Residue frames relative to the residue before (quaternion, step in Angstrom):
aa qw qx qy qz dx dy dz
M 1.0000 0.0000 0.0000 0.0000 0.00 0.00 0.00
P 0.4037 -0.7253 0.4928 0.2610 3.60 -0.67 0.91
C 0.3795 -0.7317 0.5136 0.2383 3.58 -1.06 0.73
T 0.5552 -0.6018 0.4635 0.3389 3.60 -1.20 0.47
Y 0.6858 -0.4536 0.3898 0.4147 3.46 -1.35 0.15
G 0.6546 0.5263 -0.3059 0.4483 3.58 1.00 -0.88
E 0.6314 0.5157 -0.3305 0.4755 3.53 1.15 -0.77
K 0.6348 0.5371 -0.3041 0.4648 3.65 0.93 -0.83
L 0.6373 0.5281 -0.3063 0.4702 3.49 1.00 -0.90
I 0.6916 0.4839 -0.2848 0.4543 3.57 0.88 -0.94
R 0.6286 0.4962 -0.3366 0.4954 3.60 1.08 -0.71
T 0.6180 0.5485 -0.3391 0.4497 3.64 0.95 -0.68
K 0.7186 0.4498 -0.2685 0.4574 3.43 0.87 -1.01
E 0.5803 0.5408 -0.3641 0.4881 3.68 1.19 -0.48
K 0.6441 0.5362 -0.3013 0.4548 3.65 0.95 -0.86
K 0.6564 0.4929 -0.2870 0.4938 3.55 1.12 -0.87
K 0.6212 0.5331 -0.3333 0.4678 3.54 1.06 -0.75
R 0.6485 0.5094 -0.3216 0.4653 3.61 0.95 -0.84
R 0.6273 0.5351 -0.3201 0.4666 3.56 1.00 -0.77
F 0.6746 0.4898 -0.3030 0.4618 3.54 0.90 -0.91
Q 0.6345 0.5499 -0.2915 0.4583 3.55 1.07 -0.91
A 0.6716 0.4890 -0.2970 0.4708 3.56 1.04 -0.83
S 0.5888 0.5689 -0.3305 0.4695 3.53 1.25 -0.66
K 0.6683 0.4992 -0.2813 0.4744 3.50 0.97 -0.88
Q 0.6219 0.5450 -0.3151 0.4657 3.49 1.04 -0.96
L 0.6737 0.5127 -0.3075 0.4345 3.60 0.90 -0.92
A 0.6195 0.5731 -0.2841 0.4550 3.52 1.11 -0.76
I 0.6520 0.5017 -0.2676 0.5016 3.47 1.12 -1.00
G 0.6577 0.5297 -0.2967 0.4460 3.53 0.88 -1.11
K 0.6500 0.5034 -0.3111 0.4768 3.61 0.97 -0.86
K 0.6783 0.5375 -0.3042 0.3981 3.50 0.89 -1.00
I 0.7834 0.3199 -0.1643 0.5069 3.47 0.98 -0.97
K 0.4406 -0.7677 0.3753 0.2749 3.54 1.48 0.26
D 0.3500 0.7361 -0.4537 0.3603 3.39 1.20 1.05
L 0.3410 -0.8035 0.4639 0.1515 3.55 -0.20 1.31
A 0.6278 0.5327 -0.3275 0.4634 3.52 0.96 -0.79
I 0.6569 0.5050 -0.2987 0.4735 3.62 0.87 -0.89
Q 0.6602 0.5044 -0.3333 0.4457 3.49 0.97 -0.79
A 0.6507 0.5391 -0.2901 0.4491 3.49 0.95 -1.03
D 0.6443 0.4969 -0.3352 0.4750 3.60 0.93 -0.79
A 0.6672 0.4850 -0.3145 0.4697 3.62 0.97 -0.91
Y 0.6179 0.5343 -0.3614 0.4496 3.64 0.89 -0.62
N 0.6512 0.5158 -0.2937 0.4729 3.55 1.08 -0.87
G 0.6415 0.5345 -0.2915 0.4666 3.48 1.04 -0.90
L 0.6483 0.4976 -0.3102 0.4856 3.55 0.89 -0.89
G 0.6473 0.4860 -0.3488 0.4723 3.61 0.84 -0.95
G 0.6769 0.4994 -0.3405 0.4201 3.77 0.73 -0.70
T 0.6638 0.5061 -0.3096 0.4554 3.46 0.96 -0.82
Y 0.6740 0.4882 -0.3106 0.4593 3.53 1.01 -0.82
Q 0.5755 0.5523 -0.3533 0.4889 3.53 1.31 -0.56
D 0.6182 0.5446 -0.3329 0.4587 3.59 0.89 -0.84
F 0.7241 0.3831 -0.2378 0.5219 3.72 1.00 -0.63
F 0.4769 -0.6887 0.4298 0.3370 3.62 1.24 0.18
Q 0.4424 0.6573 -0.4787 0.3783 3.58 1.13 0.57
N 0.1127 -0.8761 0.4642 0.0645 3.55 0.54 1.25
D 0.6189 0.5326 -0.4033 0.4130 3.66 0.86 -0.57
S 0.6769 0.4747 -0.2965 0.4780 3.56 0.95 -0.84
A 0.6503 0.5187 -0.3390 0.4394 3.54 0.96 -0.73
Q 0.6252 0.5258 -0.3421 0.4644 3.47 1.04 -0.87
Y 0.6463 0.5717 -0.2979 0.4083 3.59 0.89 -1.02
Y 0.7262 0.4097 -0.2410 0.4966 3.57 0.75 -1.06
L 0.6676 0.4987 -0.3427 0.4337 3.61 0.82 -0.79
L 0.6221 0.5287 -0.3306 0.4735 3.65 1.07 -0.62
L 0.6404 0.4859 -0.3297 0.4950 3.59 0.93 -0.93
G 0.6805 0.4824 -0.3118 0.4550 3.75 0.77 -0.64
A 0.6195 0.5253 -0.3473 0.4687 3.58 1.11 -0.81
K 0.7066 0.4742 -0.2843 0.4415 3.61 0.76 -1.05
L 0.6203 0.5400 -0.3220 0.4690 3.51 1.02 -0.75
R 0.6621 0.5063 -0.2980 0.4653 3.62 0.94 -0.86
E 0.6539 0.5144 -0.2890 0.4737 3.49 1.06 -0.84
K 0.6216 0.5329 -0.3388 0.4634 3.52 1.05 -0.78
M 0.7218 0.4332 -0.2582 0.4741 3.59 0.91 -0.91
G 0.5393 -0.6419 0.4105 0.3586 3.74 1.24 -0.04
D 0.5121 0.6109 -0.4437 0.4095 3.53 1.27 0.21
L 0.1188 -0.8684 0.4805 0.0300 3.53 0.42 1.33
E 0.6454 0.5240 -0.3676 0.4167 3.67 0.88 -0.68
N 0.6734 0.4490 -0.3075 0.5004 3.57 1.00 -0.76
A 0.5814 0.5665 -0.3628 0.4577 3.65 1.01 -0.60
A 0.6697 0.4806 -0.3039 0.4776 3.58 0.94 -0.86
S 0.6330 0.5262 -0.3307 0.4616 3.53 1.01 -0.62
A 0.6635 0.4778 -0.3071 0.4870 3.54 0.98 -0.80
Y 0.6416 0.4899 -0.3482 0.4765 3.65 0.94 -0.67
S 0.6170 0.5302 -0.3453 0.4678 3.60 1.01 -0.76
N 0.6434 0.4978 -0.3278 0.4805 3.67 0.86 -0.94
L 0.6370 0.5143 -0.3340 0.4671 3.61 0.88 -0.90
G 0.6827 0.4993 -0.3190 0.4277 3.61 0.79 -0.78
N 0.6299 0.5101 -0.3286 0.4849 3.54 1.25 -0.68
V 0.5966 0.5437 -0.3759 0.4551 3.64 1.05 -0.66
Y 0.6780 0.4684 -0.3102 0.4740 3.64 0.90 -0.85
S 0.5983 0.5402 -0.3604 0.4694 3.59 1.03 -0.70
D 0.6430 0.5268 -0.3084 0.4625 3.64 0.91 -0.89
A 0.7137 0.4336 -0.2329 0.4984 3.51 1.06 -0.75
E 0.4045 -0.7572 0.4010 0.3198 3.48 1.45 0.06
L 0.4235 0.6130 -0.4977 0.4440 3.57 1.08 0.86
H 0.0987 -0.8924 0.4401 0.0138 3.50 0.64 1.35
D 0.6229 0.5176 -0.3647 0.4595 3.64 1.05 -0.52
K 0.6576 0.4776 -0.3310 0.4795 3.62 1.05 -0.56
A 0.5817 0.5722 -0.3388 0.4684 3.54 1.21 -0.80
I 0.6623 0.4790 -0.3046 0.4891 3.56 0.84 -0.96
E 0.6249 0.5395 -0.3809 0.4164 3.71 0.75 -0.79
Y 0.7436 0.3955 -0.2534 0.4758 3.53 0.70 -1.02
L 0.5928 0.5568 -0.3667 0.4518 3.68 0.98 -0.52
E 0.6578 0.4904 -0.3099 0.4804 3.51 0.99 -0.93
K 0.6255 0.5323 -0.3462 0.4534 3.60 0.98 -0.76
A 0.6152 0.5417 -0.3139 0.4791 3.64 1.08 -0.86
L 0.6513 0.5556 -0.2812 0.4335 3.50 0.96 -1.13
E 0.6396 0.5509 -0.2976 0.4460 3.50 0.94 -1.17
I 0.6908 0.4780 -0.2771 0.4665 3.63 0.85 -1.04
R 0.6716 0.5278 -0.2968 0.4270 3.51 0.95 -0.92
L 0.6188 0.5288 -0.3409 0.4703 3.56 1.11 -0.75
K 0.6460 0.5184 -0.3222 0.4584 3.64 1.08 -0.96
T 0.7333 0.4365 -0.2430 0.4612 3.65 0.87 -0.91
G 0.4339 -0.7176 0.4591 0.2933 3.61 1.13 -0.31
D 0.3713 0.7130 -0.5096 0.3066 3.70 1.14 0.45
E 0.2069 -0.8338 0.5027 0.0962 3.60 0.26 1.27
R 0.6824 0.4971 -0.3300 0.4222 3.60 0.74 -0.96
R 0.7143 0.4413 -0.2575 0.4782 3.59 0.83 -1.02
T 0.5565 0.5829 -0.3749 0.4583 3.61 1.20 -0.52
I 0.6479 0.4861 -0.3430 0.4757 3.68 0.98 -0.76
F 0.5980 0.5731 -0.3437 0.4425 3.61 0.98 -0.79
T 0.7073 0.4920 -0.2370 0.4489 3.50 0.96 -1.17
Y 0.5978 0.5267 -0.3528 0.4906 3.56 1.13 -0.62
N 0.6159 0.5315 -0.3386 0.4728 3.68 1.02 -0.87
N 0.6955 0.4945 -0.3024 0.4247 3.51 0.80 -1.04
L 0.6173 0.5366 -0.3150 0.4815 3.55 1.09 -0.70
A 0.6763 0.4832 -0.3280 0.4489 3.52 0.89 -0.78
V 0.5830 0.5682 -0.3293 0.4784 3.58 1.19 -0.67
A 0.6869 0.4849 -0.2725 0.4677 3.55 0.82 -1.06
H 0.6816 0.4758 -0.2976 0.4696 3.67 0.84 -0.76
G 0.6098 0.5298 -0.3388 0.4824 3.55 1.24 -0.80
A 0.6186 0.5495 -0.3368 0.4495 3.61 0.97 -0.76
K 0.6883 0.4599 -0.2470 0.5037 3.54 1.11 -0.83
K 0.4170 -0.7123 0.4357 0.3589 3.70 1.39 0.00
D 0.4471 0.6129 -0.5045 0.4122 3.60 1.09 0.70
F 0.0713 -0.8731 0.4818 0.0217 3.51 0.40 1.24
E 0.5404 0.6120 -0.3725 0.4413 3.56 1.29 -0.37
K 0.6971 0.4574 -0.2503 0.4921 3.52 0.91 -0.94
S 0.6407 0.5390 -0.3229 0.4412 3.45 1.11 -0.91
L 0.6246 0.5271 -0.3123 0.4842 3.56 1.05 -0.74
D 0.6369 0.5657 -0.3062 0.4249 3.48 0.92 -0.95
Y 0.7110 0.4373 -0.2445 0.4935 3.52 0.91 -1.08
S 0.5803 0.5616 -0.3587 0.4682 3.64 1.18 -0.54
Y 0.6456 0.5186 -0.2907 0.4793 3.59 0.93 -0.95
K 0.6552 0.5596 -0.3050 0.4057 3.58 0.93 -1.01
G 0.6210 0.5505 -0.2437 0.5019 3.39 1.20 -1.23
H 0.6959 0.4721 -0.2967 0.4525 3.60 0.74 -0.95
R 0.6571 0.5104 -0.3293 0.4465 3.55 0.85 -0.94
N 0.6563 0.5013 -0.3071 0.4729 3.68 1.00 -0.85
G 0.7016 0.4530 -0.2754 0.4761 3.64 1.00 -0.69
A 0.6270 0.5882 -0.3646 0.3578 3.58 1.03 -0.37
C-alpha cells in the first residue's frame, strides 16, 4: 500500500534525526576515546546515508566502521559492516566492489561460524554475480547458501 506524503515526510524526518544522533554519538565516542561507540556511530551514519541514496558517504562511513571493528577484534560486527558496504556497492551497480566486500564478509563469517549470516552473504554474492551476468558463480554461491541452510 502506497504511503502518503505526510508518512514520507515523517520517515524522512526520522532518518534525519537518526543521522543527527549518530553524529552526536561519534563526537562523544571520539571525546571519550571509546572505539566501540565510534564504530557504532560510523555504522549508523553509513546506514542513514544509504537510506538517502548518498552512496559515497555511506561507503565512506561503513568502511571506517568496518576497519575499526576489525582493529578492535569485533569480527562479527566487522563482517556485518563489510556486508552492508557490499550491498551499497551492489545498489550502485558497482558489482566488482560489491563482490570484494561481500567476500571479505564471507571470509570473516566462515571463521567465526556465523551460519545464519553466512547464508545471507552467500545469497548476496549470488545476486552480485548474477548482476554481472556471471551466472556460473551466481549459481555456485546459491548452492552453497542452500547447502548451509539445509
